[in-house]
C-alpha positions as a Python dict, from the first residue, in 0.01 Angstrom:
ca = {
    (1, 'M'): (0, 0, 0),
    (2, 'G'): (-341, 108, 81),
    (3, 'R'): (-580, -22, 348),
    (4, 'I'): (-828, -278, 333),
    (5, 'H'): (-1189, -229, 477),
    (6, 'A'): (-1320, -566, 529),
    (7, 'N'): (-1692, -681, 598),
    (8, 'G'): (-1668, -1044, 681),
    (9, 'F'): (-1403, -1288, 531),
    (10, 'F'): (-1195, -1275, 254),
    (11, 'T'): (-898, -1428, 110),
    (12, 'I'): (-621, -1307, -34),
    (13, 'E'): (-341, -1545, -170),
    (14, 'V'): (-14, -1387, -289),
    (15, 'A'): (254, -1635, -441),
    (16, 'R'): (641, -1630, -443),
    (17, 'G'): (741, -1379, -679),
    (18, 'A'): (423, -1204, -731),
    (19, 'T'): (309, -868, -690),
    (20, 'L'): (8, -708, -528),
    (21, 'T'): (-29, -343, -524),
    (22, 'I'): (-302, -179, -367),
    (23, 'E'): (-291, 210, -438),
    (24, 'G'): (-521, 337, -170),
    (25, 'D'): (-831, 244, 45),
    (26, 'I'): (-1029, -5, -81),
    (27, 'T'): (-1334, -219, 40),
    (28, 'L'): (-1384, -635, 37),
    (29, 'K'): (-1727, -773, 119),
    (30, 'S'): (-1744, -1110, 232),
    (31, 'G'): (-1650, -1426, 77),
    (32, 'T'): (-1406, -1206, -153),
    (33, 'L'): (-1100, -1410, -320),
    (34, 'I'): (-837, -1237, -458),
    (35, 'G'): (-510, -1498, -592),
    (36, 'V'): (-224, -1349, -742),
    (37, 'R'): (-20, -1675, -863),
    (38, 'K'): (376, -1718, -903),
    (39, 'N'): (544, -1411, -1105),
    (40, 'A'): (187, -1276, -1161),
    (41, 'S'): (119, -887, -1091),
    (42, 'L'): (-210, -746, -956),
    (43, 'R'): (-256, -390, -915),
    (44, 'I'): (-582, -252, -776),
    (45, 'G'): (-661, 138, -756),
    (46, 'E'): (-796, 345, -463),
    (47, 'G'): (-1151, 366, -379),
    (48, 'C'): (-1258, 41, -567),
    (49, 'F'): (-1546, -163, -404),
    (50, 'F'): (-1572, -530, -427),
    (51, 'N'): (-1904, -682, -290),
    (52, 'R'): (-2004, -1028, -156),
    (53, 'N'): (-1820, -1312, -345),
    (54, 'C'): (-1606, -1148, -602),
    (55, 'T'): (-1295, -1386, -735),
    (56, 'I'): (-1012, -1246, -880),
    (57, 'V'): (-715, -1515, -1017),
    (58, 'C'): (-422, -1364, -1167),
    (59, 'R'): (-150, -1543, -1367),
    (60, 'D'): (33, -1304, -1572),
    (61, 'A'): (-115, -923, -1526),
    (62, 'I'): (-424, -764, -1400),
    (63, 'C'): (-479, -397, -1370),
    (64, 'I'): (-799, -213, -1189),
    (65, 'G'): (-814, 166, -1197),
    (66, 'A'): (-940, 375, -924),
    (67, 'D'): (-1310, 386, -805),
    (68, 'C'): (-1444, 80, -981),
    (69, 'L'): (-1726, -108, -868),
    (70, 'F'): (-1785, -458, -865),
    (71, 'G'): (-2138, -616, -798),
    (72, 'E'): (-2191, -962, -623),
    (73, 'S'): (-2017, -1242, -786),
    (74, 'V'): (-1808, -1088, -1050),
    (75, 'K'): (-1513, -1283, -1143),
    (76, 'I'): (-1168, -1179, -1327),
    (77, 'Y'): (-932, -1422, -1510),
    (78, 'D'): (-640, -1348, -1724),
    (79, 'H'): (-609, -1676, -1821),
    (80, 'D'): (-773, -1996, -1970),
    (81, 'H'): (-701, -2366, -1913),
    (82, 'R'): (-506, -2486, -2228),
    (83, 'L'): (-666, -2716, -2429),
    (84, 'A'): (-422, -2983, -2616),
    (85, 'G'): (-471, -3315, -2773),
    (86, 'G'): (-836, -3324, -2689),
    (87, 'K'): (-784, -3274, -2307),
    (88, 'V'): (-792, -2963, -2063),
    (89, 'S'): (-459, -2901, -1896),
    (90, 'K'): (-505, -2854, -1519),
    (91, 'S'): (-187, -2711, -1475),
    (92, 'D'): (-93, -2498, -1806),
    (93, 'Y'): (-291, -2199, -1886),
    (94, 'T'): (-326, -1956, -2203),
    (95, 'L'): (-241, -1628, -2046),
    (96, 'G'): (-363, -1266, -2171),
    (97, 'S'): (-337, -922, -1943),
    (98, 'V'): (-664, -751, -1805),
    (99, 'E'): (-691, -370, -1778),
    (100, 'I'): (-1009, -238, -1623),
    (101, 'G'): (-1032, 166, -1637),
    (102, 'E'): (-1112, 420, -1346),
    (103, 'G'): (-1446, 439, -1248),
    (104, 'C'): (-1586, 125, -1432),
    (105, 'W'): (-1902, -43, -1272),
    (106, 'L'): (-1935, -423, -1313),
    (107, 'A'): (-2307, -532, -1195),
    (108, 'N'): (-2350, -847, -1010),
    (109, 'D'): (-2234, -1199, -1195),
    (110, 'V'): (-2018, -1048, -1485),
    (111, 'N'): (-1734, -1217, -1604),
    (112, 'V'): (-1390, -1038, -1730),
    (113, 'L'): (-1154, -1296, -1941),
    (114, 'K'): (-823, -1286, -2058),
    (115, 'G'): (-727, -1003, -2303),
    (116, 'S'): (-997, -793, -2181),
    (117, 'V'): (-962, -387, -2167),
    (118, 'L'): (-1245, -187, -2026),
    (119, 'P'): (-1233, 180, -2109),
    (120, 'A'): (-1291, 436, -1832),
    (121, 'N'): (-1637, 471, -1710),
    (122, 'S'): (-1782, 156, -1875),
    (123, 'V'): (-2063, -30, -1743),
    (124, 'V'): (-2101, -378, -1759),
    (125, 'A'): (-2496, -519, -1716),
    (126, 'A'): (-2549, -807, -1496),
    (127, 'K'): (-2406, -1161, -1606),
    (128, 'G'): (-2239, -1004, -1882),
    (129, 'V'): (-1915, -1187, -2018),
    (130, 'V'): (-1638, -930, -2129),
    (131, 'N'): (-1393, -1139, -2367),
    (132, 'R'): (-1197, -864, -2543),
    (133, 'P'): (-1073, -509, -2540),
    (134, 'L'): (-1415, -284, -2588),
    (135, 'E'): (-1358, 26, -2810),
    (136, 'H'): (-1491, 313, -2616),
    (137, 'A'): (-1649, 387, -2268),
    (138, 'G'): (-2062, 313, -2268),
    (139, 'I'): (-2300, 77, -2140),
    (140, 'Y'): (-2239, -310, -2235),
    (141, 'A'): (-2427, -642, -2203),
    (142, 'G'): (-2459, -980, -2287),
    (143, 'I'): (-2240, -1275, -2343),
    (144, 'P'): (-2053, -1154, -2526),
    (145, 'V'): (-2118, -823, -2404),
    (146, 'A'): (-2214, -547, -2708),
    (147, 'Y'): (-2221, -196, -2674),
    (148, 'K'): (-2563, -100, -2595),
    (149, 'K'): (-2549, 279, -2530),
    (150, 'A'): (-2336, 595, -2462),
    (151, 'L'): (-2322, 683, -2097),
    (152, 'P'): (-2566, 947, -1963),
    (153, 'N'): (-2475, 1280, -1902),
}
């Protein structure tokens, strides 16, 4: 398990039967919340940086590669509340793992939702919403995100 370098307060909740693996040193800024629910698995790679007010809630599986940068208020969820009979369930969820490759940069207010896969070295512009596997590394923006251009050399 790695070390957490913190600046301000943060919260980490790991439920019974859940697994949180921090593979090296990471940085958490003030207001960050990491929640790993019962029987879920969260892995965070070496050198990741989480700016203020980031939230990760894991009910299934989330894997974050090394050296990723997360801007302020990035949210990562591997689940949705289940809808049935015209109602939203408070305690039943649909699940879908999330994978974020090494060296990704998610700018401020990005949301990464269940079933998302970000290839290594991808960039998601501010306020983007990732809701599916992205085909290849590049710069993405929008709601939902769309490919904009290749990464500069």
